[in-house]
C-alpha positions in Angstrom: 4.7 151.4 62.4 7.3 151.8 59.7 8.5 149.7 56.8 10.6 149.4 53.7 10.7 147.0 50.8 13.8 145.8 49.0 13.7 143.2 46.2 11.6 140.3 47.3 11.9 141.2 51.0 9.6 143.4 53.0 10.5 144.8 56.4 7.9 146.0 59.0 8.8 147.2 62.5 6.9 147.4 65.8 4.9 144.1 65.7 3.3 143.7 69.1 2.3 140.2 70.2 -0.9 139.8 72.2 0.0 137.1 74.8 2.8 136.4 77.2 4.7 133.1 77.5 6.7 131.8 80.5 10.4 131.9 80.8 12.3 129.8 78.3 15.5 127.6 78.1 18.5 128.8 76.1 18.7 128.0 72.4 15.6 125.9 72.7 13.0 125.3 70.0 9.8 126.6 71.7 7.0 124.6 70.0 7.0 124.3 66.3 7.6 127.9 65.2 9.7 129.7 67.8 13.4 129.5 68.7 15.1 131.5 71.5 18.8 132.3 70.8 21.0 132.9 73.8 24.4 132.2 72.2 26.8 134.4 74.2 28.8 135.2 71.2 26.2 137.3 69.4 28.3 137.6 66.2 27.6 133.9 65.7 23.8 134.3 65.7 22.3 132.7 62.6 18.9 131.6 61.4 18.2 128.5 59.4 14.8 129.0 57.7 12.5 126.1 57.4 11.4 125.1 53.8 7.9 126.4 54.4 8.8 129.7 56.1 7.2 132.7 54.4 7.4 135.3 57.3 10.4 135.5 59.6 9.9 137.6 62.7 13.3 138.6 64.3 12.9 140.1 67.7 14.4 140.6 71.2 11.0 140.0 72.7 11.1 136.5 74.2 7.5 136.4 75.4 5.9 135.5 72.1 3.2 133.0 72.7 3.2 129.9 70.4 -0.5 130.4 69.4 0.3 133.9 68.2 2.7 132.5 65.5 0.8 131.5 62.4 1.7 128.6 60.1 4.4 129.5 57.6 5.9 131.9 60.2 9.2 131.2 62.0 9.8 133.4 65.0 13.5 133.8 66.0 14.1 135.5 69.4 17.5 137.0 70.1 17.7 138.1 73.7 19.7 141.3 74.0 19.5 142.1 70.3 20.2 145.5 68.9 19.3 146.8 65.4 22.9 146.3 64.4 23.0 142.7 65.6 19.7 141.9 63.7 21.2 143.5 60.6 24.1 141.1 60.8 21.7 138.1 61.2 19.7 139.3 58.1 22.9 139.5 56.1 23.6 135.8 56.8 20.2 134.7 55.5 20.1 132.7 52.3 19.1 134.8 49.2 15.4 134.5 48.0 14.4 132.2 50.9 12.2 134.6 52.9 9.3 136.5 51.5 8.6 138.8 54.5 10.5 139.8 57.6 9.3 141.4 60.8 11.8 143.0 63.1 11.2 144.3 66.6 14.0 145.6 68.9 14.4 148.7 70.9 15.3 148.8 74.6 18.7 147.2 74.0 19.7 150.4 72.1 19.1 152.5 75.2 22.7 153.5 75.5 22.4 155.4 72.2 21.0 158.9 71.7 17.6 158.0 70.3 17.1 161.2 68.4 20.5 161.0 66.6 20.6 157.2 65.9 17.1 155.9 65.3 16.9 156.6 61.5 20.5 155.5 60.9 20.0 152.3 62.9 16.7 151.5 61.1 18.4 152.0 57.7 20.8 149.2 58.6 17.9 146.8 58.5 16.8 148.0 55.1 20.4 147.9 53.8 20.7 144.3 55.1 17.5 143.4 53.3 18.9 144.8 50.0 21.6 142.1 50.1 
């Protein structure tokens, strides 16, 4: 597990949920705290945080189970996300709205050379959190 802090935002990687959920419908709010994004134009992905959101998990893992998501958390699932795409989503977030962010992506970067790109890709998330 790794992490970085920038300003009021904290970033932690490699959160692993404990349950599995069934298949979901595109761009559908799944319960109170989970949204699946399947917008085909990934550059248009955007999150609108709720007023009470304190922790914002951004992930490519669609099988988060609703009971694994605590109150004041807002899980946003981006199928097919890469680190670079999540960095772009983070840059679109309103300033000073989110206290903590959790990101988890990985397999969608499989076409890259893991040894050469992992640090650079992870730094994109930290840079996006810096504003």
